[in-house]
N, C-alpha and C positions, 0 to 999 in steps of 0.2 A: 663164328668168331669167338675166340676165347677171350675172356676178360682177364686182365692182369690184376692180380691181387695187390692192393695198395698195402704197403707195409705200415703197420700201426706203430706209432711212436712208442719207444720203450718207456715204461713208467719210471718216474724219478721219486726219490725219497724226499719228503718235505719235513723238515724240523724233527728228525728222530731224537728221542731222549738220550740215545747212546752216542750222539755226536754233538759237540758244542764248540763255539768259537771262544777263544781266549786271547784277545788282542790280535796280534799277527800270527797266532798259532791256532791249531785245531786240536781238541782233545777227543780221543776215541775211547769209549768205555767198552771193555771187552770181557767176555767170559770164555776162558781158554781151557780146552781139554787136551792135555798132553798125552802122548803115548797112543795116538790114534793110528789107524791103518794108513791114512794119507792126510796131507795138508788140505784143508778146505774150509770155506765159510759155510756154516750150517744154518744161518738165519738169525733170529732175534730171541734172546732168552729173557723171560720175565723173572725177576728175582723177588720173591716174597711179597709181603703185604704192602711194601713201600711203593709198589708199582713201577719201580725203576727197571729199565730194560738195558741190556748189554748185547752187543753184537757177539754171537757165538761162533767161535773158531776152533777147529780141531787141528792139532799139529802132530806130526809123527815123532818128534823128538821127546825123549823121556824127561821127567821133571827132576833131573839130577844135576847138581853143580852148575845151575844157570843155563844148561843146554837148551831147555825149552824156551826160556826168555830170548836167548840169542837167536834161536831158530825162528821164533815168532817175529822178531824185528826183520830178519832176512826175508821171510815170507811176505810180510807187509810191504817191504821195500820193492819186492818184485811185482806185487799186485799193482801198486800205485806208481811204479817206475820212478822212484826217487831214491837217492842214496840212503843207505842205512844210517849214515851220520845225521840225517835230518829227522830221525825218530828217537824219542827218549821215553823209556819206561819210567813214569813218574810215580806210579803207585802199583803195588801188588807183586813185588819181586818174588814172594813166596806164597802167593795166593792164586786161585783160578780167576778171580776178579782183578783185572788189570786196567790201568789207564795209560794210554800212549799219547804223547804229545808230538804232533806233526808240525814241521817247519817247512814252508815253501810250497804248500798245497792248500787250497781253500776247502771249506766244508762242502761247497757246491761241487767241486771236482771229485771229492771223495764220494759224495752221494751218487754222482753220475757213474762212477766206476763200479760202485757196489750194487746199484739198482738191478742189473741183469743177473746178479748172483743170489739175490734174495727172493 
C-alpha cells in the first residue's frame, strides 16, 4: 500500500514590515530594480541600519520617462488580479524605493498571494 502524501499548508506572511494597512487601503513598500532580464519578485530587501525591509521586485522595463513605474503598476495589477487604476504610486517616482497604495484588496489577500513567491 502506498501512502498518499498530505500536502502541507503553504506558509503565510504575518505582519511583514513592507506591508501596512492605511484605513481602507494597503501600502506596499518596494525596492525595484528596473532593466532586469524578466519581471519577478525576488524576496525581501533589508535597507541599511534602520532595519526597514522592502519587497524586492525586478522588472524588465528601463528607468526612462516613467516606463519602469508604468510597467511596475501593470506587473502588480496582473499578480494581484486587480485593475491598474486601483494602484497608486505614492512615493518614489524617481527612486528604487517605492510605495504603492492598493485599493480594493486587503493586506491578508496580498500576503496570501505573495507567500508562495517568497
